[in-house]
N, CA, C and O atoms as a MOPAC input file, in Angstrom:
PM7 MOZYME 1SCF
protein

 N    -12.05200 1   -69.85500 1   -25.43300 1
 C    -12.75000 1   -69.06300 1   -24.44800 1
 C    -14.25100 1   -69.17500 1   -24.67800 1
 O    -14.71700 1   -69.21200 1   -25.81700 1
 N    -14.98700 1   -69.22800 1   -23.60100 1
 C    -16.44200 1   -69.30900 1   -23.71200 1
 C    -17.00900 1   -67.93300 1   -24.05200 1
 O    -16.63600 1   -66.92000 1   -23.46000 1
 N    -17.90200 1   -67.92800 1   -25.00400 1
 C    -18.54200 1   -66.68200 1   -25.40500 1
 C    -19.87900 1   -66.60500 1   -24.69600 1
 O    -20.65100 1   -67.56300 1   -24.71300 1
 N    -20.16100 1   -65.45600 1   -24.06500 1
 C    -21.36500 1   -65.28700 1   -23.28400 1
 C    -22.06000 1   -63.99600 1   -23.68500 1
 O    -21.44200 1   -63.07000 1   -24.21000 1
 N    -23.33700 1   -63.96200 1   -23.43000 1
 C    -24.09800 1   -62.73400 1   -23.62000 1
 C    -24.67500 1   -62.35400 1   -22.26900 1
 O    -25.31500 1   -63.17200 1   -21.60800 1
 N    -24.44800 1   -61.11200 1   -21.85800 1
 C    -24.97300 1   -60.67100 1   -20.56900 1
 C    -25.76900 1   -59.38900 1   -20.74900 1
 O    -25.54800 1   -58.62700 1   -21.69100 1
 N    -26.69300 1   -59.16800 1   -19.83300 1
 C    -27.47900 1   -57.94800 1   -19.83000 1
 C    -27.04000 1   -57.11100 1   -18.63600 1
 O    -26.96200 1   -57.61300 1   -17.51500 1
 N    -26.75600 1   -55.84900 1   -18.87700 1
 C    -26.29400 1   -54.94100 1   -17.82100 1
 C    -27.36900 1   -53.92000 1   -17.50300 1
 O    -28.14900 1   -53.52600 1   -18.37000 1
 N    -27.39900 1   -53.50000 1   -16.25300 1
 C    -28.27300 1   -52.38700 1   -15.90100 1
 C    -27.67900 1   -51.12200 1   -16.50400 1
 O    -26.49200 1   -51.09000 1   -16.82900 1
 N    -28.48500 1   -50.08700 1   -16.65600 1
 C    -27.98200 1   -48.83200 1   -17.23300 1
 C    -26.82000 1   -48.26100 1   -16.43400 1
 O    -25.82100 1   -47.85200 1   -17.02600 1
 N    -26.92000 1   -48.21900 1   -15.08100 1
 C    -25.77400 1   -47.68000 1   -14.32600 1
 C    -24.49200 1   -48.50000 1   -14.52300 1
 O    -23.40300 1   -47.93400 1   -14.62200 1
 N    -24.62000 1   -49.82500 1   -14.57900 1
 C    -23.42800 1   -50.66100 1   -14.77500 1
 C    -22.85100 1   -50.47600 1   -16.17000 1
 O    -21.63200 1   -50.42600 1   -16.33100 1
 N    -23.70300 1   -50.37600 1   -17.17200 1
 C    -23.23200 1   -50.15200 1   -18.53000 1
 C    -22.54000 1   -48.79800 1   -18.64100 1
 O    -21.50800 1   -48.67100 1   -19.30000 1
 N    -23.10900 1   -47.80100 1   -17.99900 1
 C    -22.50000 1   -46.45900 1   -18.00600 1
 C    -21.12800 1   -46.50600 1   -17.35000 1
 O    -20.17000 1   -45.92100 1   -17.85600 1
 N    -21.03600 1   -47.20800 1   -16.21500 1
 C    -19.76300 1   -47.30900 1   -15.50600 1
 C    -18.72200 1   -48.01000 1   -16.37700 1
 O    -17.57500 1   -47.57100 1   -16.45500 1
 N    -19.13100 1   -49.11100 1   -17.03600 1
 C    -18.19700 1   -49.81300 1   -17.91900 1
 C    -17.69600 1   -48.90300 1   -19.03500 1
 O    -16.50400 1   -48.88300 1   -19.34200 1
 N    -18.61200 1   -48.15300 1   -19.63600 1
 C    -18.21000 1   -47.23400 1   -20.71200 1
 C    -17.24400 1   -46.17200 1   -20.19900 1
 O    -16.30000 1   -45.79700 1   -20.89400 1
 N    -17.48400 1   -45.68600 1   -18.98000 1
 C    -16.57300 1   -44.69300 1   -18.39100 1
 C    -15.18500 1   -45.29000 1   -18.18700 1
 O    -14.17500 1   -44.62400 1   -18.41700 1
 N    -15.13900 1   -46.55500 1   -17.75200 1
 C    -13.84200 1   -47.21900 1   -17.56400 1
 C    -13.11400 1   -47.38500 1   -18.89400 1
 O    -11.89500 1   -47.23100 1   -18.96800 1
 N    -13.86400 1   -47.69600 1   -19.93300 1
 C    -13.25400 1   -47.85400 1   -21.25600 1
 C    -12.72100 1   -46.52700 1   -21.79000 1
 O    -11.73700 1   -46.49800 1   -22.52900 1
 N    -13.37200 1   -45.43800 1   -21.41400 1
 C    -12.92900 1   -44.12900 1   -21.90700 1
 C    -11.55700 1   -43.74200 1   -21.36600 1
 O    -10.88600 1   -42.88100 1   -21.93600 1
 N    -11.13100 1   -44.37700 1   -20.26100 1
 C     -9.79000 1   -44.09700 1   -19.71900 1
 C     -8.70800 1   -44.78700 1   -20.53800 1
 O     -7.52000 1   -44.52300 1   -20.35400 1
 N     -9.12100 1   -45.67300 1   -21.44100 1
 C     -8.23100 1   -46.42400 1   -22.32000 1
 C     -7.31100 1   -47.38000 1   -21.57200 1
 O     -6.29000 1   -47.81200 1   -22.10700 1
 N     -7.67200 1   -47.71100 1   -20.33100 1
 C     -6.92000 1   -48.72800 1   -19.59800 1
 C     -7.28700 1   -50.11800 1   -20.12000 1
 O     -6.47700 1   -51.04500 1   -20.08800 1
 N     -8.52000 1   -50.24100 1   -20.59900 1
 C     -9.02200 1   -51.48800 1   -21.16800 1
 C     -9.43400 1   -51.23300 1   -22.61300 1
 O     -9.85900 1   -50.13100 1   -22.96000 1
 N     -9.30700 1   -52.25600 1   -23.44900 1
 C     -9.64800 1   -52.08300 1   -24.86000 1
 C    -11.06000 1   -52.54500 1   -25.18500 1
 O    -11.58600 1   -52.23600 1   -26.25400 1
 N    -11.68200 1   -53.29500 1   -24.25500 1
 C    -13.04300 1   -53.78300 1   -24.50800 1
 C    -13.75000 1   -54.07200 1   -23.19200 1
 O    -13.12200 1   -54.21100 1   -22.14200 1
 N    -15.06900 1   -54.15800 1   -23.27700 1
 C    -15.84800 1   -54.52800 1   -22.09800 1
 C    -15.46200 1   -55.92900 1   -21.63600 1
 O    -15.39600 1   -56.19500 1   -20.43600 1
 N    -15.20800 1   -56.81400 1   -22.58100 1
 C    -14.82600 1   -58.18700 1   -22.22600 1
 C    -13.55000 1   -58.20400 1   -21.39100 1
 O    -13.46500 1   -58.90400 1   -20.38200 1
 N    -12.57500 1   -57.43700 1   -21.81600 1
 C    -11.30500 1   -57.37000 1   -21.08300 1
 C    -11.53600 1   -56.84000 1   -19.66600 1
 O    -10.99200 1   -57.37200 1   -18.69800 1
 N    -12.34000 1   -55.80000 1   -19.55700 1
 C    -12.63900 1   -55.20600 1   -18.25300 1
 C    -13.39000 1   -56.18100 1   -17.35600 1
 O    -13.04900 1   -56.33000 1   -16.18200 1
 N    -14.39900 1   -56.84200 1   -17.89200 1
 C    -15.18600 1   -57.78400 1   -17.09800 1
 C    -14.32400 1   -58.96700 1   -16.65900 1
 O    -14.43000 1   -59.41800 1   -15.51800 1
 N    -13.47500 1   -59.47200 1   -17.55100 1
 C    -12.56700 1   -60.55200 1   -17.16400 1
 C    -11.62900 1   -60.11600 1   -16.04600 1
 O    -11.34300 1   -60.90100 1   -15.14200 1
 N    -11.14600 1   -58.87700 1   -16.09500 1
 C    -10.27900 1   -58.36500 1   -15.04200 1
 C    -11.04000 1   -58.25200 1   -13.72100 1
 O    -10.50800 1   -58.59800 1   -12.66600 1
 N    -12.27200 1   -57.77400 1   -13.77600 1
 C    -13.09100 1   -57.67300 1   -12.56200 1
 C    -13.32800 1   -59.04900 1   -11.94700 1
 O    -13.24600 1   -59.20700 1   -10.72900 1
 N    -13.61900 1   -60.03300 1   -12.77300 1
 C    -13.84200 1   -61.39200 1   -12.27800 1
 C    -12.55300 1   -61.95800 1   -11.68900 1
 O    -12.58200 1   -62.59000 1   -10.63300 1
 N    -11.42600 1   -61.73900 1   -12.35900 1
 C    -10.13800 1   -62.20800 1   -11.86500 1
 C     -9.84500 1   -61.61600 1   -10.48300 1
 O     -9.41400 1   -62.32500 1    -9.57400 1
 N    -10.08100 1   -60.32300 1   -10.33600 1
 C     -9.84900 1   -59.66200 1    -9.04200 1
 C    -10.79100 1   -60.20600 1    -7.96900 1
 O    -10.37600 1   -60.40900 1    -6.82800 1
 N    -12.04900 1   -60.44300 1    -8.32500 1
 C    -13.01300 1   -60.98800 1    -7.37000 1
 C    -12.59300 1   -62.39000 1    -6.92900 1
 O    -12.72500 1   -62.74700 1    -5.75900 1
 N    -12.08500 1   -63.18000 1    -7.88000 1
 C    -11.61400 1   -64.52700 1    -7.54400 1
 C    -10.41400 1   -64.45800 1    -6.60700 1
 O    -10.33500 1   -65.23400 1    -5.65400 1
 N     -9.48200 1   -63.54700 1    -6.85900 1
 C     -8.31800 1   -63.38900 1    -5.98300 1
 C     -8.75500 1   -62.98000 1    -4.58400 1
 O     -8.24300 1   -63.49400 1    -3.58900 1
 N     -9.70000 1   -62.05500 1    -4.51400 1
 C    -10.21000 1   -61.60800 1    -3.21700 1
 C    -10.88400 1   -62.76000 1    -2.48100 1
 O    -10.72300 1   -62.90700 1    -1.26900 1
 N    -11.64500 1   -63.58300 1    -3.21700 1
 C    -12.30500 1   -64.73700 1    -2.60500 1
 C    -11.28000 1   -65.72600 1    -2.06200 1
 O    -11.46800 1   -66.29500 1    -0.98600 1
 N    -10.19400 1   -65.93200 1    -2.80800 1
 C     -9.12700 1   -66.82500 1    -2.33700 1
 C     -8.51300 1   -66.28900 1    -1.04100 1
 O     -8.22900 1   -67.06000 1    -0.12500 1
 N     -8.30800 1   -64.97600 1    -0.96200 1
 C     -7.77100 1   -64.36600 1     0.25000 1
 C     -8.72900 1   -64.55700 1     1.41700 1
 O     -8.30700 1   -64.90500 1     2.52000 1
 N    -10.01700 1   -64.33100 1     1.17600 1
 C    -11.01400 1   -64.50500 1     2.23600 1
 C    -11.08600 1   -65.95900 1     2.68800 1
 O    -11.18700 1   -66.23100 1     3.88400 1
 N    -11.03500 1   -66.88900 1     1.74700 1
 C    -11.05600 1   -68.31000 1     2.09700 1
 C     -9.85300 1   -68.66700 1     2.95700 1
 O     -9.97400 1   -69.42100 1     3.92300 1
 N     -8.68200 1   -68.12000 1     2.60000 1
 C     -7.47000 1   -68.36600 1     3.37800 1
 C     -7.62800 1   -67.81200 1     4.79300 1
 O     -7.30400 1   -68.49200 1     5.76600 1
 N     -8.12800 1   -66.57500 1     4.90900 1
 C     -8.30200 1   -65.96900 1     6.22700 1
 C     -9.30800 1   -66.73800 1     7.07800 1
 O     -9.09200 1   -66.93900 1     8.27300 1
 N    -10.40700 1   -67.16600 1     6.46000 1
 C    -11.40200 1   -67.96200 1     7.19700 1
 C    -10.78400 1   -69.25200 1     7.72100 1
 O    -10.99000 1   -69.62700 1     8.87500 1
 N    -10.02900 1   -69.92300 1     6.86700 1
 C     -9.38500 1   -71.17100 1     7.27200 1
 C     -8.40800 1   -70.92500 1     8.42200 1
 O     -8.33500 1   -71.71600 1     9.36200 1
 N     -7.66400 1   -69.83300 1     8.34000 1
 C     -6.71500 1   -69.50300 1     9.41000 1
 C     -7.44200 1   -69.16700 1    10.70900 1
 O     -6.99200 1   -69.55300 1    11.78800 1
 N     -8.56300 1   -68.45200 1    10.61500 1
 C     -9.33900 1   -68.13800 1    11.81500 1
 C     -9.89900 1   -69.40600 1    12.45900 1
 O     -9.86800 1   -69.55900 1    13.68000 1
 N    -10.39800 1   -70.29200 1    11.64200 1
 C    -10.92000 1   -71.56000 1    12.16400 1
 C     -9.80800 1   -72.35800 1    12.82400 1
 O     -9.98100 1   -72.90400 1    13.91400 1
 N     -8.65500 1   -72.41900 1    12.14600 1
 C     -7.50400 1   -73.12800 1    12.69900 1
 C     -7.09200 1   -72.50400 1    14.03600 1
 O     -6.77300 1   -73.21100 1    14.99200 1
 N     -7.10400 1   -71.17100 1    14.08400 1
 C     -6.74600 1   -70.48400 1    15.31800 1
 C     -7.73200 1   -70.76000 1    16.44200 1
 O     -7.33100 1   -70.99600 1    17.58200 1
 N     -9.01100 1   -70.73000 1    16.12500 1
 C    -10.02900 1   -71.00600 1    17.14200 1
 C     -9.90400 1   -72.42600 1    17.67800 1
 O    -10.11300 1   -72.66800 1    18.86600 1
 N     -9.56500 1   -73.35500 1    16.80700 1
 C     -9.47200 1   -74.75500 1    17.20800 1
 C     -8.17300 1   -75.07700 1    17.94500 1
 O     -8.07400 1   -76.11200 1    18.60500 1
 N     -7.18500 1   -74.20300 1    17.83400 1
 C     -5.88600 1   -74.48800 1    18.45700 1
 C     -5.84000 1   -74.11700 1    19.93400 1
 O     -4.91400 1   -74.51300 1    20.64100 1
 N     -6.82100 1   -73.36500 1    20.40300 1
 C     -6.84400 1   -73.01600 1    21.82300 1
 C     -6.04200 1   -71.76200 1    22.12800 1
 O     -5.74700 1   -70.96300 1    21.23900 1
 N     -5.69600 1   -71.60500 1    23.39400 1
 C     -4.99600 1   -70.41600 1    23.85900 1
 C     -3.49800 1   -70.52800 1    23.64300 1
 O     -2.96100 1   -71.62000 1    23.46000 1
 N     -2.83000 1   -69.37800 1    23.66700 1
 C     -1.38200 1   -69.33800 1    23.47700 1
 C     -0.73800 1   -68.50200 1    24.57600 1
 O     -1.38800 1   -67.66900 1    25.20700 1
 N      0.52600 1   -68.73800 1    24.78700 1
 C      1.29400 1   -67.93000 1    25.74000 1
 C      2.21100 1   -66.95600 1    25.00100 1
 O      3.01200 1   -66.25500 1    25.62000 1
 N      2.08600 1   -66.91900 1    23.65700 1
 C      2.90600 1   -66.00700 1    22.86600 1
 C      2.46200 1   -64.56400 1    23.08300 1
 O      1.29500 1   -64.29900 1    23.37100 1
 N      3.40600 1   -63.63400 1    22.94200 1
 C      3.07400 1   -62.21000 1    23.01800 1
 C      2.47100 1   -61.77300 1    21.68200 1
 O      2.52500 1   -62.50400 1    20.69300 1
 N      1.89800 1   -60.57000 1    21.67200 1
 C      1.34400 1   -60.03600 1    20.42700 1
 C      2.42300 1   -59.93000 1    19.35600 1
 O      2.18300 1   -60.24600 1    18.19100 1
 N      3.59900 1   -59.48900 1    19.75000 1
 C      4.70400 1   -59.34100 1    18.79700 1
 C      5.11400 1   -60.68800 1    18.21500 1
 O      5.39600 1   -60.79200 1    17.02100 1
 N      5.14600 1   -61.71200 1    19.05100 1
 C      5.51900 1   -63.04600 1    18.58200 1
 C      4.46100 1   -63.59900 1    17.62100 1
 O      4.78600 1   -64.21700 1    16.60700 1
 N      3.20200 1   -63.36700 1    17.96000 1
 C      2.10900 1   -63.82300 1    17.09600 1
 C      2.18400 1   -63.12500 1    15.74000 1
 O      2.03500 1   -63.76700 1    14.70000 1
 N      2.41500 1   -61.80400 1    15.75100 1
 C      2.51600 1   -61.04500 1    14.51100 1
 C      3.69000 1   -61.53700 1    13.66600 1
 O      3.54800 1   -61.72000 1    12.45700 1
 N      4.84000 1   -61.75000 1    14.28800 1
 C      6.01700 1   -62.23100 1    13.56000 1
 C      5.75300 1   -63.61400 1    12.96000 1
 O      6.13300 1   -63.88300 1    11.82000 1
 N      5.10600 1   -64.48100 1    13.72300 1
 C      4.79300 1   -65.82800 1    13.23800 1
 C      3.80600 1   -65.76400 1    12.07000 1
 O      3.94700 1   -66.49400 1    11.08800 1
 N      2.81600 1   -64.89400 1    12.18400 1
 C      1.82300 1   -64.74800 1    11.11000 1
 C      2.47300 1   -64.24100 1     9.82900 1
 O      2.19000 1   -64.74500 1     8.74200 1
 N      3.34600 1   -63.24200 1     9.95800 1
 C      4.03700 1   -62.71400 1     8.78100 1
 C      4.92000 1   -63.77300 1     8.13600 1
 O      4.99900 1   -63.86400 1     6.91100 1
 N      5.57200 1   -64.56300 1     8.95400 1
 C      6.42600 1   -65.64100 1     8.41700 1
 C      5.57800 1   -66.66200 1     7.66600 1
 O      5.97300 1   -67.13800 1     6.60200 1
 N      4.41500 1   -66.99900 1     8.21800 1
 C      3.51000 1   -67.93800 1     7.54300 1
 C      3.03200 1   -67.37200 1     6.22000 1
 O      2.98400 1   -68.08700 1     5.21800 1
 N      2.67900 1   -66.09500 1     6.20600 1
 C      2.21500 1   -65.45400 1     4.96700 1
 C      3.31800 1   -65.44800 1     3.91300 1
 O      3.06100 1   -65.72100 1     2.74000 1
 N      4.53500 1   -65.14000 1     4.32500 1
 C      5.65800 1   -65.15100 1     3.37500 1
 C      5.88100 1   -66.55000 1     2.80700 1
 O      6.12200 1   -66.71800 1     1.61100 1
 N      5.79500 1   -67.55800 1     3.68900 1
 C      5.97200 1   -68.93400 1     3.24600 1
 C      4.90300 1   -69.33400 1     2.23400 1
 O      5.17700 1   -70.10200 1     1.31200 1
 N      3.69900 1   -68.82200 1     2.40200 1
 C      2.59100 1   -69.15200 1     1.50100 1
 C      2.49400 1   -68.20300 1     0.31100 1
 O      1.56300 1   -68.30000 1    -0.48800 1
 N      3.45700 1   -67.28200 1     0.19300 1
 C      3.47400 1   -66.35500 1    -0.93700 1
 C      2.35800 1   -65.32000 1    -0.88700 1
 O      1.98100 1   -64.77200 1    -1.92300 1
 N      1.82700 1   -65.04400 1     0.29300 1
 C      0.72300 1   -64.09300 1     0.42700 1
 C      1.20600 1   -62.71800 1     0.89800 1
 O      0.40800 1   -61.78700 1     1.01100 1
 N      2.48300 1   -62.59000 1     1.16800 1
 C      3.01300 1   -61.29700 1     1.64300 1
 C      4.28500 1   -60.97400 1     0.90100 1
 O      4.89400 1   -59.93300 1     1.14500 1

């Protein structure tokens, strides 16, 4: 694992210490790694949604009903392990 040194603002350091006091995390490193992991997952979700929106815009109009579109979207999400 790469070892890094970071400087935190006072409010961020205070917040980290408060999170550690709940004993959900054993160290600042563990907490920061979890925050980064969650941010990466969120970014992957946003990238997926952007790609789907672009694909949708490029595909043109549809004659499907709202219910059919929703069912198709849910099926696609399940197939991709996102739901």
